[in-house]
PyMOL Python script that loads the backbone (N, CA, C, O; Angstrom):
from pymol import cmd

cmd.read_pdbstr("""\
ATOM      1  N   MET A   1     147.797 130.237 138.477  1.00  0.00           N
ATOM      2  CA  MET A   1     147.004 131.261 139.810  1.00  0.00           C
ATOM      3  C   MET A   1     148.135 131.240 140.922  1.00  0.00           C
ATOM      4  O   MET A   1     148.860 130.410 141.472  1.00  0.00           O
ATOM      5  N   THR A   2     147.901 132.554 140.953  1.00  0.00           N
ATOM      6  CA  THR A   2     149.013 133.038 142.562  1.00  0.00           C
ATOM      7  C   THR A   2     147.865 132.783 143.758  1.00  0.00           C
ATOM      8  O   THR A   2     146.645 132.847 143.604  1.00  0.00           O
ATOM      9  N   GLY A   3     148.547 132.497 144.915  1.00  0.00           N
ATOM     10  CA  GLY A   3     147.472 132.876 145.842  1.00  0.00           C
ATOM     11  C   GLY A   3     147.594 131.514 146.685  1.00  0.00           C
ATOM     12  O   GLY A   3     148.586 130.809 146.500  1.00  0.00           O
ATOM     13  N   ASP A   4     146.638 131.140 147.574  1.00  0.00           N
ATOM     14  CA  ASP A   4     145.989 129.786 148.180  1.00  0.00           C
ATOM     15  C   ASP A   4     144.528 130.082 148.781  1.00  0.00           C
ATOM     16  O   ASP A   4     143.812 129.338 149.451  1.00  0.00           O
ATOM     17  N   HIS A   5     144.354 131.112 148.433  1.00  0.00           N
ATOM     18  CA  HIS A   5     142.987 131.065 148.393  1.00  0.00           C
ATOM     19  C   HIS A   5     142.532 131.929 147.301  1.00  0.00           C
ATOM     20  O   HIS A   5     143.345 132.748 146.871  1.00  0.00           O
ATOM     21  N   VAL A   6     140.917 131.855 146.588  1.00  0.00           N
ATOM     22  CA  VAL A   6     140.015 132.556 145.806  1.00  0.00           C
ATOM     23  C   VAL A   6     139.013 133.046 146.660  1.00  0.00           C
ATOM     24  O   VAL A   6     138.482 132.515 147.635  1.00  0.00           O
ATOM     25  N   ALA A   7     138.809 134.351 146.040  1.00  0.00           N
ATOM     26  CA  ALA A   7     137.591 135.018 146.479  1.00  0.00           C
ATOM     27  C   ALA A   7     136.431 135.484 145.278  1.00  0.00           C
ATOM     28  O   ALA A   7     136.895 136.118 144.330  1.00  0.00           O
ATOM     29  N   VAL A   8     134.935 135.195 145.275  1.00  0.00           N
ATOM     30  CA  VAL A   8     134.640 135.307 143.853  1.00  0.00           C
ATOM     31  C   VAL A   8     133.347 135.888 144.778  1.00  0.00           C
ATOM     32  O   VAL A   8     133.027 135.562 145.921  1.00  0.00           O
ATOM     33  N   VAL A   9     132.708 136.888 143.844  1.00  0.00           N
ATOM     34  CA  VAL A   9     131.189 137.998 144.588  1.00  0.00           C
ATOM     35  C   VAL A   9     130.547 137.746 142.945  1.00  0.00           C
ATOM     36  O   VAL A   9     131.186 137.584 141.905  1.00  0.00           O
ATOM     37  N   GLY A  10     129.064 137.782 143.154  1.00  0.00           N
ATOM     38  CA  GLY A  10     128.481 137.592 142.356  1.00  0.00           C
ATOM     39  C   GLY A  10     128.116 138.718 142.476  1.00  0.00           C
ATOM     40  O   GLY A  10     128.521 139.632 143.195  1.00  0.00           O
ATOM     41  N   ASP A  11     126.847 138.614 141.311  1.00  0.00           N
ATOM     42  CA  ASP A  11     125.704 140.237 141.122  1.00  0.00           C
ATOM     43  C   ASP A  11     125.089 140.810 141.993  1.00  0.00           C
ATOM     44  O   ASP A  11     124.966 142.013 142.221  1.00  0.00           O
ATOM     45  N   ASN A  12     124.583 139.690 142.632  1.00  0.00           N
ATOM     46  CA  ASN A  12     124.079 139.131 144.178  1.00  0.00           C
ATOM     47  C   ASN A  12     124.684 139.946 145.385  1.00  0.00           C
ATOM     48  O   ASN A  12     124.020 139.969 146.421  1.00  0.00           O
ATOM     49  N   ARG A  13     126.086 140.728 145.334  1.00  0.00           N
ATOM     50  CA  ARG A  13     126.885 141.112 146.002  1.00  0.00           C
ATOM     51  C   ARG A  13     127.397 139.792 147.168  1.00  0.00           C
ATOM     52  O   ARG A  13     128.049 139.955 148.199  1.00  0.00           O
ATOM     53  N   LYS A  14     126.930 138.661 146.680  1.00  0.00           N
ATOM     54  CA  LYS A  14     127.533 137.797 147.673  1.00  0.00           C
ATOM     55  C   LYS A  14     128.939 136.967 148.114  1.00  0.00           C
ATOM     56  O   LYS A  14     128.940 135.781 147.785  1.00  0.00           O
ATOM     57  N   VAL A  15     129.962 137.392 148.722  1.00  0.00           N
ATOM     58  CA  VAL A  15     130.852 136.613 148.185  1.00  0.00           C
ATOM     59  C   VAL A  15     131.314 135.541 149.273  1.00  0.00           C
ATOM     60  O   VAL A  15     131.068 135.631 150.476  1.00  0.00           O
ATOM     61  N   LEU A  16     131.950 134.617 148.718  1.00  0.00           N
ATOM     62  CA  LEU A  16     132.706 133.611 148.906  1.00  0.00           C
ATOM     63  C   LEU A  16     134.030 133.135 149.053  1.00  0.00           C
ATOM     64  O   LEU A  16     134.339 132.786 147.914  1.00  0.00           O
ATOM     65  N   VAL A  17     135.069 132.902 149.867  1.00  0.00           N
ATOM     66  CA  VAL A  17     136.174 132.420 150.148  1.00  0.00           C
ATOM     67  C   VAL A  17     136.504 131.115 150.010  1.00  0.00           C
ATOM     68  O   VAL A  17     135.677 130.470 150.655  1.00  0.00           O
ATOM     69  N   PHE A  18     137.435 130.267 149.404  1.00  0.00           N
ATOM     70  CA  PHE A  18     137.734 129.323 149.440  1.00  0.00           C
ATOM     71  C   PHE A  18     138.844 129.119 149.330  1.00  0.00           C
ATOM     72  O   PHE A  18     139.514 130.145 149.215  1.00  0.00           O
ATOM     73  N   PRO A  19     139.646 127.750 149.304  1.00  0.00           N
ATOM     74  CA  PRO A  19     140.704 127.148 149.479  1.00  0.00           C
ATOM     75  C   PRO A  19     141.330 127.515 147.974  1.00  0.00           C
ATOM     76  O   PRO A  19     140.276 128.069 147.659  1.00  0.00           O
ATOM     77  N   SER A  20     142.122 127.671 146.820  1.00  0.00           N
ATOM     78  CA  SER A  20     142.644 127.107 145.516  1.00  0.00           C
ATOM     79  C   SER A  20     142.744 126.042 145.487  1.00  0.00           C
ATOM     80  O   SER A  20     142.494 125.702 144.330  1.00  0.00           O
ATOM     81  N   ALA A  21     143.133 124.622 146.490  1.00  0.00           N
ATOM     82  CA  ALA A  21     143.422 123.790 146.156  1.00  0.00           C
ATOM     83  C   ALA A  21     141.934 123.104 145.733  1.00  0.00           C
ATOM     84  O   ALA A  21     141.802 122.161 144.953  1.00  0.00           O
ATOM     85  N   ASP A  22     140.938 123.751 146.383  1.00  0.00           N
ATOM     86  CA  ASP A  22     139.625 123.209 145.700  1.00  0.00           C
ATOM     87  C   ASP A  22     139.227 123.001 144.333  1.00  0.00           C
ATOM     88  O   ASP A  22     138.374 122.142 144.110  1.00  0.00           O
ATOM     89  N   LEU A  23     139.765 123.723 143.304  1.00  0.00           N
ATOM     90  CA  LEU A  23     139.957 123.795 142.087  1.00  0.00           C
ATOM     91  C   LEU A  23     140.481 122.657 141.641  1.00  0.00           C
ATOM     92  O   LEU A  23     141.615 122.259 141.907  1.00  0.00           O
ATOM     93  N   PRO A  24     139.727 122.141 140.999  1.00  0.00           N
ATOM     94  CA  PRO A  24     140.358 120.962 140.030  1.00  0.00           C
ATOM     95  C   PRO A  24     141.088 121.380 138.490  1.00  0.00           C
ATOM     96  O   PRO A  24     140.535 122.200 137.757  1.00  0.00           O
ATOM     97  N   GLU A  25     141.962 120.932 138.234  1.00  0.00           N
ATOM     98  CA  GLU A  25     142.286 120.854 136.797  1.00  0.00           C
ATOM     99  C   GLU A  25     141.687 120.165 135.748  1.00  0.00           C
ATOM    100  O   GLU A  25     141.885 118.991 135.436  1.00  0.00           O
ATOM    101  N   MET A  26     140.826 121.097 135.140  1.00  0.00           N
ATOM    102  CA  MET A  26     139.460 120.355 133.658  1.00  0.00           C
ATOM    103  C   MET A  26     140.225 120.241 132.259  1.00  0.00           C
ATOM    104  O   MET A  26     141.037 121.021 131.762  1.00  0.00           O
ATOM    105  N   SER A  27     139.893 119.450 131.941  1.00  0.00           N
ATOM    106  CA  SER A  27     140.255 119.398 130.426  1.00  0.00           C
ATOM    107  C   SER A  27     140.108 120.955 129.246  1.00  0.00           C
ATOM    108  O   SER A  27     139.824 122.040 129.752  1.00  0.00           O
ATOM    109  N   HIS A  28     140.294 120.857 128.016  1.00  0.00           N
ATOM    110  CA  HIS A  28     139.960 121.837 127.846  1.00  0.00           C
ATOM    111  C   HIS A  28     138.237 121.969 127.506  1.00  0.00           C
ATOM    112  O   HIS A  28     137.759 120.897 127.137  1.00  0.00           O
ATOM    113  N   GLY A  29     137.516 122.818 127.560  1.00  0.00           N
ATOM    114  CA  GLY A  29     135.634 122.702 127.204  1.00  0.00           C
ATOM    115  C   GLY A  29     135.309 122.430 128.562  1.00  0.00           C
ATOM    116  O   GLY A  29     134.152 122.843 128.636  1.00  0.00           O
ATOM    117  N   LYS A  30     135.688 121.894 129.916  1.00  0.00           N
ATOM    118  CA  LYS A  30     135.274 121.725 130.668  1.00  0.00           C
ATOM    119  C   LYS A  30     135.045 122.999 131.562  1.00  0.00           C
ATOM    120  O   LYS A  30     135.530 124.031 131.098  1.00  0.00           O
ATOM    121  N   GLY A  31     134.418 123.099 132.712  1.00  0.00           N
ATOM    122  CA  GLY A  31     134.212 124.203 133.675  1.00  0.00           C
ATOM    123  C   GLY A  31     133.704 123.526 134.542  1.00  0.00           C
ATOM    124  O   GLY A  31     133.269 122.377 134.621  1.00  0.00           O
ATOM    125  N   VAL A  32     133.860 124.831 135.546  1.00  0.00           N
ATOM    126  CA  VAL A  32     133.843 124.069 137.065  1.00  0.00           C
ATOM    127  C   VAL A  32     133.046 125.292 138.319  1.00  0.00           C
ATOM    128  O   VAL A  32     133.589 126.363 138.592  1.00  0.00           O
ATOM    129  N   ARG A  33     132.070 124.960 138.772  1.00  0.00           N
ATOM    130  CA  ARG A  33     131.411 125.851 139.175  1.00  0.00           C
ATOM    131  C   ARG A  33     132.111 126.923 140.397  1.00  0.00           C
ATOM    132  O   ARG A  33     132.920 126.437 141.188  1.00  0.00           O
ATOM    133  N   LEU A  34     131.857 127.928 140.458  1.00  0.00           N
ATOM    134  CA  LEU A  34     133.055 128.504 142.110  1.00  0.00           C
ATOM    135  C   LEU A  34     131.548 129.253 142.977  1.00  0.00           C
ATOM    136  O   LEU A  34     131.554 129.454 144.192  1.00  0.00           O
ATOM    137  N   GLN A  35     130.577 129.521 142.247  1.00  0.00           N
ATOM    138  CA  GLN A  35     129.797 130.038 143.228  1.00  0.00           C
ATOM    139  C   GLN A  35     128.219 129.472 143.015  1.00  0.00           C
ATOM    140  O   GLN A  35     128.056 129.410 141.796  1.00  0.00           O
ATOM    141  N   ARG A  36     127.318 129.150 143.526  1.00  0.00           N
ATOM    142  CA  ARG A  36     125.923 128.903 143.514  1.00  0.00           C
ATOM    143  C   ARG A  36     125.015 130.381 143.413  1.00  0.00           C
ATOM    144  O   ARG A  36     124.632 130.892 144.466  1.00  0.00           O
ATOM    145  N   TYR A  37     124.778 130.863 142.436  1.00  0.00           N
ATOM    146  CA  TYR A  37     123.548 132.074 142.468  1.00  0.00           C
ATOM    147  C   TYR A  37     121.985 131.681 142.005  1.00  0.00           C
ATOM    148  O   TYR A  37     121.645 130.765 141.257  1.00  0.00           O
ATOM    149  N   LYS A  38     121.383 132.385 142.493  1.00  0.00           N
ATOM    150  CA  LYS A  38     119.788 132.158 142.659  1.00  0.00           C
ATOM    151  C   LYS A  38     119.831 133.305 141.161  1.00  0.00           C
ATOM    152  O   LYS A  38     120.020 133.031 139.976  1.00  0.00           O
ATOM    153  N   ASP A  39     119.595 134.494 141.772  1.00  0.00           N
ATOM    154  CA  ASP A  39     119.627 135.248 140.448  1.00  0.00           C
ATOM    155  C   ASP A  39     121.373 136.016 140.000  1.00  0.00           C
ATOM    156  O   ASP A  39     122.317 135.998 140.790  1.00  0.00           O
ATOM    157  N   GLY A  40     121.430 136.586 138.688  1.00  0.00           N
ATOM    158  CA  GLY A  40     122.782 136.497 138.409  1.00  0.00           C
ATOM    159  C   GLY A  40     123.791 136.089 138.246  1.00  0.00           C
ATOM    160  O   GLY A  40     123.559 135.075 137.587  1.00  0.00           O
ATOM    161  N   GLY A  41     124.935 136.156 138.395  1.00  0.00           N
ATOM    162  CA  GLY A  41     126.291 135.429 138.047  1.00  0.00           C
ATOM    163  C   GLY A  41     127.219 135.573 138.742  1.00  0.00           C
ATOM    164  O   GLY A  41     127.066 135.841 139.934  1.00  0.00           O
ATOM    165  N   LEU A  42     128.977 135.370 137.927  1.00  0.00           N
ATOM    166  CA  LEU A  42     129.797 135.860 138.658  1.00  0.00           C
ATOM    167  C   LEU A  42     130.050 137.294 137.925  1.00  0.00           C
ATOM    168  O   LEU A  42     130.082 137.706 136.766  1.00  0.00           O
ATOM    169  N   ALA A  43     130.221 137.852 139.297  1.00  0.00           N
ATOM    170  CA  ALA A  43     130.787 139.509 138.700  1.00  0.00           C
ATOM    171  C   ALA A  43     132.539 139.880 138.715  1.00  0.00           C
ATOM    172  O   ALA A  43     133.174 140.691 138.042  1.00  0.00           O
ATOM    173  N   ASP A  44     133.112 138.625 140.099  1.00  0.00           N
ATOM    174  CA  ASP A  44     134.814 139.326 140.204  1.00  0.00           C
ATOM    175  C   ASP A  44     134.991 138.261 140.828  1.00  0.00           C
ATOM    176  O   ASP A  44     134.247 137.878 141.731  1.00  0.00           O
ATOM    177  N   ALA A  45     136.056 137.622 140.397  1.00  0.00           N
ATOM    178  CA  ALA A  45     136.929 137.034 141.069  1.00  0.00           C
ATOM    179  C   ALA A  45     138.466 136.985 141.369  1.00  0.00           C
ATOM    180  O   ALA A  45     139.036 137.334 140.336  1.00  0.00           O
ATOM    181  N   ILE A  46     139.439 136.676 142.421  1.00  0.00           N
ATOM    182  CA  ILE A  46     140.502 137.105 143.015  1.00  0.00           C
ATOM    183  C   ILE A  46     140.964 136.010 143.365  1.00  0.00           C
ATOM    184  O   ILE A  46     140.212 135.141 143.808  1.00  0.00           O
ATOM    185  N   SER A  47     142.644 135.766 143.209  1.00  0.00           N
ATOM    186  CA  SER A  47     143.392 134.894 143.569  1.00  0.00           C
ATOM    187  C   SER A  47     144.319 135.617 144.918  1.00  0.00           C
ATOM    188  O   SER A  47     144.801 136.727 144.689  1.00  0.00           O
ATOM    189  N   PHE A  48     144.602 134.888 146.536  1.00  0.00           N
ATOM    190  CA  PHE A  48     145.982 135.904 147.059  1.00  0.00           C
ATOM    191  C   PHE A  48     145.277 134.979 147.895  1.00  0.00           C
ATOM    192  O   PHE A  48     144.215 134.358 147.877  1.00  0.00           O
ATOM    193  N   ASP A  49     146.814 135.207 149.031  1.00  0.00           N
ATOM    194  CA  ASP A  49     147.730 134.351 149.652  1.00  0.00           C
ATOM    195  C   ASP A  49     146.492 134.701 151.528  1.00  0.00           C
ATOM    196  O   ASP A  49     146.360 135.793 152.080  1.00  0.00           O
ATOM    197  N   LEU A  50     146.027 133.715 151.859  1.00  0.00           N
ATOM    198  CA  LEU A  50     145.057 134.734 153.237  1.00  0.00           C
ATOM    199  C   LEU A  50     145.963 134.478 154.337  1.00  0.00           C
ATOM    200  O   LEU A  50     145.261 134.480 155.348  1.00  0.00           O
ATOM    201  N   ALA A  51     147.133 134.265 154.638  1.00  0.00           N
ATOM    202  CA  ALA A  51     148.199 135.347 155.345  1.00  0.00           C
ATOM    203  C   ALA A  51     148.349 136.420 155.397  1.00  0.00           C
ATOM    204  O   ALA A  51     148.552 137.178 156.344  1.00  0.00           O
ATOM    205  N   HIS A  52     148.215 136.632 153.867  1.00  0.00           N
ATOM    206  CA  HIS A  52     148.496 138.779 153.821  1.00  0.00           C
ATOM    207  C   HIS A  52     147.098 138.933 153.852  1.00  0.00           C
ATOM    208  O   HIS A  52     147.050 139.736 154.784  1.00  0.00           O
ATOM    209  N   GLY A  53     145.479 138.696 153.403  1.00  0.00           N
ATOM    210  CA  GLY A  53     144.220 139.012 153.853  1.00  0.00           C
ATOM    211  C   GLY A  53     143.889 139.316 152.239  1.00  0.00           C
ATOM    212  O   GLY A  53     144.639 139.303 151.262  1.00  0.00           O
ATOM    213  N   LEU A  54     142.219 139.642 152.383  1.00  0.00           N
ATOM    214  CA  LEU A  54     141.780 140.170 150.804  1.00  0.00           C
ATOM    215  C   LEU A  54     141.548 141.560 150.656  1.00  0.00           C
ATOM    216  O   LEU A  54     140.654 142.159 151.253  1.00  0.00           O
ATOM    217  N   SER A  55     142.097 141.914 150.111  1.00  0.00           N
ATOM    218  CA  SER A  55     141.903 143.564 149.444  1.00  0.00           C
ATOM    219  C   SER A  55     141.314 144.196 148.773  1.00  0.00           C
ATOM    220  O   SER A  55     141.517 143.764 147.638  1.00  0.00           O
ATOM    221  N   TRP A  56     140.661 145.009 148.740  1.00  0.00           N
ATOM    222  CA  TRP A  56     140.255 145.688 147.958  1.00  0.00           C
ATOM    223  C   TRP A  56     139.639 147.288 147.956  1.00  0.00           C
ATOM    224  O   TRP A  56     139.533 147.601 149.142  1.00  0.00           O
ATOM    225  N   LYS A  57     139.384 147.931 147.462  1.00  0.00           N
ATOM    226  CA  LYS A  57     139.695 149.557 147.247  1.00  0.00           C
ATOM    227  C   LYS A  57     137.852 149.876 147.438  1.00  0.00           C
ATOM    228  O   LYS A  57     137.035 149.653 146.545  1.00  0.00           O
ATOM    229  N   ASP A  58     137.474 150.511 149.003  1.00  0.00           N
ATOM    230  CA  ASP A  58     136.455 151.126 148.976  1.00  0.00           C
ATOM    231  C   ASP A  58     136.193 152.510 148.530  1.00  0.00           C
ATOM    232  O   ASP A  58     137.156 153.255 148.353  1.00  0.00           O
ATOM    233  N   PRO A  59     134.823 152.988 148.304  1.00  0.00           N
ATOM    234  CA  PRO A  59     134.005 154.013 147.519  1.00  0.00           C
ATOM    235  C   PRO A  59     134.872 154.909 147.119  1.00  0.00           C
ATOM    236  O   PRO A  59     135.023 155.406 146.003  1.00  0.00           O
ATOM    237  N   ALA A  60     136.002 155.261 149.100  1.00  0.00           N
ATOM    238  CA  ALA A  60     136.485 156.261 149.109  1.00  0.00           C
ATOM    239  C   ALA A  60     137.690 156.418 148.325  1.00  0.00           C
ATOM    240  O   ALA A  60     138.405 157.418 148.394  1.00  0.00           O
ATOM    241  N   GLY A  61     137.926 155.346 147.525  1.00  0.00           N
ATOM    242  CA  GLY A  61     139.649 154.889 147.243  1.00  0.00           C
ATOM    243  C   GLY A  61     140.575 154.668 148.766  1.00  0.00           C
ATOM    244  O   GLY A  61     141.756 154.809 148.448  1.00  0.00           O
ATOM    245  N   ARG A  62     140.504 154.465 149.822  1.00  0.00           N
ATOM    246  CA  ARG A  62     140.823 153.627 150.800  1.00  0.00           C
ATOM    247  C   ARG A  62     140.884 151.973 150.744  1.00  0.00           C
ATOM    248  O   ARG A  62     139.973 151.145 150.733  1.00  0.00           O
ATOM    249  N   THR A  63     142.645 151.791 150.707  1.00  0.00           N
ATOM    250  CA  THR A  63     142.116 149.855 150.769  1.00  0.00           C
ATOM    251  C   THR A  63     141.816 149.455 151.606  1.00  0.00           C
ATOM    252  O   THR A  63     142.260 150.103 152.553  1.00  0.00           O
ATOM    253  N   ARG A  64     141.027 148.359 152.005  1.00  0.00           N
ATOM    254  CA  ARG A  64     140.170 148.358 153.204  1.00  0.00           C
ATOM    255  C   ARG A  64     141.160 146.395 152.655  1.00  0.00           C
ATOM    256  O   ARG A  64     141.139 145.891 151.533  1.00  0.00           O
ATOM    257  N   THR A  65     141.810 145.850 153.842  1.00  0.00           N
ATOM    258  CA  THR A  65     141.564 144.213 153.665  1.00  0.00           C
ATOM    259  C   THR A  65     141.162 143.686 155.209  1.00  0.00           C
ATOM    260  O   THR A  65     140.964 144.336 156.235  1.00  0.00           O
ATOM    261  N   LEU A  66     141.115 141.959 154.901  1.00  0.00           N
ATOM    262  CA  LEU A  66     140.119 141.602 155.898  1.00  0.00           C
ATOM    263  C   LEU A  66     141.820 140.297 155.891  1.00  0.00           C
ATOM    264  O   LEU A  66     142.544 139.750 155.060  1.00  0.00           O
ATOM    265  N   ILE A  67     141.670 140.397 157.461  1.00  0.00           N
ATOM    266  CA  ILE A  67     142.755 139.335 157.935  1.00  0.00           C
ATOM    267  C   ILE A  67     142.011 137.944 159.189  1.00  0.00           C
ATOM    268  O   ILE A  67     141.265 137.969 160.168  1.00  0.00           O
ATOM    269  N   GLY A  68     142.759 136.880 158.409  1.00  0.00           N
ATOM    270  CA  GLY A  68     142.749 136.230 159.555  1.00  0.00           C
ATOM    271  C   GLY A  68     141.048 135.860 159.921  1.00  0.00           C
ATOM    272  O   GLY A  68     140.246 135.539 159.044  1.00  0.00           O
ATOM    273  N   SER A  69     140.691 135.983 161.441  1.00  0.00           N
ATOM    274  CA  SER A  69     139.366 135.804 162.020  1.00  0.00           C
ATOM    275  C   SER A  69     138.389 136.340 161.129  1.00  0.00           C
ATOM    276  O   SER A  69     137.531 135.614 160.627  1.00  0.00           O
ATOM    277  N   ASP A  70     138.502 138.211 160.779  1.00  0.00           N
ATOM    278  CA  ASP A  70     137.759 138.913 160.177  1.00  0.00           C
ATOM    279  C   ASP A  70     137.274 138.656 159.174  1.00  0.00           C
ATOM    280  O   ASP A  70     136.347 139.290 158.670  1.00  0.00           O
ATOM    281  N   LEU A  71     138.100 137.158 158.454  1.00  0.00           N
ATOM    282  CA  LEU A  71     137.602 136.538 157.081  1.00  0.00           C
ATOM    283  C   LEU A  71     136.636 135.835 156.975  1.00  0.00           C
ATOM    284  O   LEU A  71     135.803 135.760 156.071  1.00  0.00           O
ATOM    285  N   ALA A  72     136.807 134.902 158.618  1.00  0.00           N
ATOM    286  CA  ALA A  72     136.523 133.501 158.857  1.00  0.00           C
ATOM    287  C   ALA A  72     135.118 133.817 158.106  1.00  0.00           C
ATOM    288  O   ALA A  72     134.977 133.039 157.162  1.00  0.00           O
ATOM    289  N   GLU A  73     134.067 134.702 158.240  1.00  0.00           N
ATOM    290  CA  GLU A  73     132.511 134.351 158.138  1.00  0.00           C
ATOM    291  C   GLU A  73     132.275 134.258 156.939  1.00  0.00           C
ATOM    292  O   GLU A  73     131.180 133.807 156.602  1.00  0.00           O
ATOM    293  N   TRP A  74     133.397 134.727 155.775  1.00  0.00           N
ATOM    294  CA  TRP A  74     133.239 134.298 154.021  1.00  0.00           C
ATOM    295  C   TRP A  74     133.737 132.974 153.645  1.00  0.00           C
ATOM    296  O   TRP A  74     133.545 132.540 152.510  1.00  0.00           O
ATOM    297  N   ILE A  75     134.338 132.339 154.498  1.00  0.00           N
ATOM    298  CA  ILE A  75     135.401 131.339 153.862  1.00  0.00           C
ATOM    299  C   ILE A  75     134.364 130.067 153.996  1.00  0.00           C
ATOM    300  O   ILE A  75     133.687 129.851 155.001  1.00  0.00           O
ATOM    301  N   GLY A  76     134.364 129.418 153.033  1.00  0.00           N
ATOM    302  CA  GLY A  76     133.482 128.461 152.760  1.00  0.00           C
ATOM    303  C   GLY A  76     134.012 127.453 151.490  1.00  0.00           C
ATOM    304  O   GLY A  76     135.008 127.566 150.777  1.00  0.00           O
ATOM    305  N   ALA A  77     132.782 126.272 151.501  1.00  0.00           N
ATOM    306  CA  ALA A  77     133.585 125.166 150.355  1.00  0.00           C
ATOM    307  C   ALA A  77     132.628 126.032 149.347  1.00  0.00           C
ATOM    308  O   ALA A  77     131.493 126.503 149.404  1.00  0.00           O
ATOM    309  N   ARG A  78     133.836 125.981 148.269  1.00  0.00           N
ATOM    310  CA  ARG A  78     133.673 125.835 146.404  1.00  0.00           C
ATOM    311  C   ARG A  78     132.110 125.947 146.349  1.00  0.00           C
ATOM    312  O   ARG A  78     131.483 125.234 147.133  1.00  0.00           O
ATOM    313  N   ALA A  79     131.399 126.796 145.475  1.00  0.00           N
ATOM    314  CA  ALA A  79     130.399 126.170 145.000  1.00  0.00           C
ATOM    315  C   ALA A  79     129.144 126.296 146.211  1.00  0.00           C
ATOM    316  O   ALA A  79     128.135 125.610 146.377  1.00  0.00           O
ATOM    317  N   GLY A  80     129.743 127.624 147.057  1.00  0.00           N
ATOM    318  CA  GLY A  80     128.290 127.512 148.026  1.00  0.00           C
ATOM    319  C   GLY A  80     127.984 128.957 147.919  1.00  0.00           C
ATOM    320  O   GLY A  80     128.826 129.735 147.473  1.00  0.00           O
ATOM    321  N   ALA A  81     126.931 129.308 148.271  1.00  0.00           N
ATOM    322  CA  ALA A  81     126.179 130.348 148.114  1.00  0.00           C
ATOM    323  C   ALA A  81     127.027 131.707 148.374  1.00  0.00           C
ATOM    324  O   ALA A  81     127.070 132.603 147.532  1.00  0.00           O
ATOM    325  N   GLY A  82     127.875 131.790 149.950  1.00  0.00           N
ATOM    326  CA  GLY A  82     128.568 133.068 150.252  1.00  0.00           C
ATOM    327  C   GLY A  82     127.657 133.478 150.843  1.00  0.00           C
ATOM    328  O   GLY A  82     126.541 132.959 150.828  1.00  0.00           O
ATOM    329  N   ARG A  83     128.197 135.185 151.905  1.00  0.00           N
ATOM    330  CA  ARG A  83     127.415 135.667 152.508  1.00  0.00           C
ATOM    331  C   ARG A  83     126.700 137.245 151.425  1.00  0.00           C
ATOM    332  O   ARG A  83     126.397 137.444 150.249  1.00  0.00           O
ATOM    333  N   MET A  84     126.712 137.699 152.171  1.00  0.00           N
ATOM    334  CA  MET A  84     126.891 139.738 151.859  1.00  0.00           C
ATOM    335  C   MET A  84     127.651 140.232 151.850  1.00  0.00           C
ATOM    336  O   MET A  84     128.387 139.874 152.770  1.00  0.00           O
ATOM    337  N   ALA A  85     128.333 141.544 150.877  1.00  0.00           N
ATOM    338  CA  ALA A  85     129.762 141.150 150.907  1.00  0.00           C
ATOM    339  C   ALA A  85     130.040 142.815 152.405  1.00  0.00           C
ATOM    340  O   ALA A  85     129.277 143.727 152.724  1.00  0.00           O
ATOM    341  N   PRO A  86     131.489 142.441 152.896  1.00  0.00           N
ATOM    342  CA  PRO A  86     131.709 142.922 153.871  1.00  0.00           C
ATOM    343  C   PRO A  86     131.377 144.754 153.795  1.00  0.00           C
ATOM    344  O   PRO A  86     131.129 145.390 152.771  1.00  0.00           O
ATOM    345  N   ARG A  87     131.460 145.231 155.053  1.00  0.00           N
ATOM    346  CA  ARG A  87     131.175 146.850 154.751  1.00  0.00           C
ATOM    347  C   ARG A  87     131.634 147.360 154.166  1.00  0.00           C
ATOM    348  O   ARG A  87     132.744 146.841 154.284  1.00  0.00           O
ATOM    349  N   GLY A  88     131.787 148.345 153.260  1.00  0.00           N
ATOM    350  CA  GLY A  88     132.739 148.844 152.353  1.00  0.00           C
ATOM    351  C   GLY A  88     132.981 149.004 150.972  1.00  0.00           C
ATOM    352  O   GLY A  88     133.189 149.960 150.225  1.00  0.00           O
ATOM    353  N   PHE A  89     132.864 147.401 150.822  1.00  0.00           N
ATOM    354  CA  PHE A  89     132.602 146.547 149.719  1.00  0.00           C
ATOM    355  C   PHE A  89     132.274 147.201 148.199  1.00  0.00           C
ATOM    356  O   PHE A  89     131.043 147.212 148.227  1.00  0.00           O
ATOM    357  N   PRO A  90     132.551 147.593 147.267  1.00  0.00           N
ATOM    358  CA  PRO A  90     132.573 148.562 146.451  1.00  0.00           C
ATOM    359  C   PRO A  90     130.828 148.131 146.036  1.00  0.00           C
ATOM    360  O   PRO A  90     130.304 147.161 146.583  1.00  0.00           O
ATOM    361  N   ARG A  91     130.210 148.827 145.212  1.00  0.00           N
ATOM    362  CA  ARG A  91     129.231 148.590 144.757  1.00  0.00           C
ATOM    363  C   ARG A  91     129.053 147.679 143.117  1.00  0.00           C
ATOM    364  O   ARG A  91     128.183 146.924 142.682  1.00  0.00           O
ATOM    365  N   GLU A  92     130.419 148.242 142.523  1.00  0.00           N
ATOM    366  CA  GLU A  92     130.449 147.511 141.501  1.00  0.00           C
ATOM    367  C   GLU A  92     131.466 145.977 141.256  1.00  0.00           C
ATOM    368  O   GLU A  92     132.185 145.440 140.414  1.00  0.00           O
ATOM    369  N   ASN A  93     130.866 145.753 142.777  1.00  0.00           N
ATOM    370  CA  ASN A  93     131.162 144.495 142.624  1.00  0.00           C
ATOM    371  C   ASN A  93     132.579 143.305 141.968  1.00  0.00           C
ATOM    372  O   ASN A  93     132.716 142.151 141.561  1.00  0.00           O
ATOM    373  N   ARG A  94     133.685 145.015 142.327  1.00  0.00           N
ATOM    374  CA  ARG A  94     135.080 144.236 141.886  1.00  0.00           C
ATOM    375  C   ARG A  94     135.955 144.187 143.014  1.00  0.00           C
ATOM    376  O   ARG A  94     135.635 144.694 144.090  1.00  0.00           O
ATOM    377  N   PHE A  95     136.952 143.651 142.842  1.00  0.00           N
ATOM    378  CA  PHE A  95     138.091 143.403 144.022  1.00  0.00           C
ATOM    379  C   PHE A  95     139.028 144.708 143.387  1.00  0.00           C
ATOM    380  O   PHE A  95     139.733 145.018 144.347  1.00  0.00           O
ATOM    381  N   ASP A  96     139.288 145.385 142.541  1.00  0.00           N
ATOM    382  CA  ASP A  96     140.484 145.788 142.300  1.00  0.00           C
ATOM    383  C   ASP A  96     139.832 147.512 142.578  1.00  0.00           C
ATOM    384  O   ASP A  96     140.585 148.481 142.480  1.00  0.00           O
TER     385      ASP A  96
END
""", "prot")
cmd.dss("prot")
cmd.show_as("cartoon", "prot")
cmd.util.cbc("prot")
cmd.orient("prot")
C-alpha cells in the first residue's frame, strides 16, 4: 500500500480518513474493520499521502483536492463512523 493515510467511503456517503499505520497486518483469512456502518457497507477505499491531499473527480469531471486543515473534518480513528462526504463528492461514492 502506498501513502500514509487511508480514506474510505460507505454506501451511506460518509467519509473517514485515518493513518495507514492504524491498519494491522493480519494473518490469512482474517479481516479488519475500516469504518462502522449503520446501514450498507464499504463503497470505496483509497490510500494517499496526506501532504498531497485527498483527490477525486467531481460530477462535472474536475479534480477536487482537500489538503491540510480542509481535510481535518474527516480525519478520525479507524473503525469510526465518519462524516458526510464533502461538497462535490460523486454520487457513485467512488474516489476515482
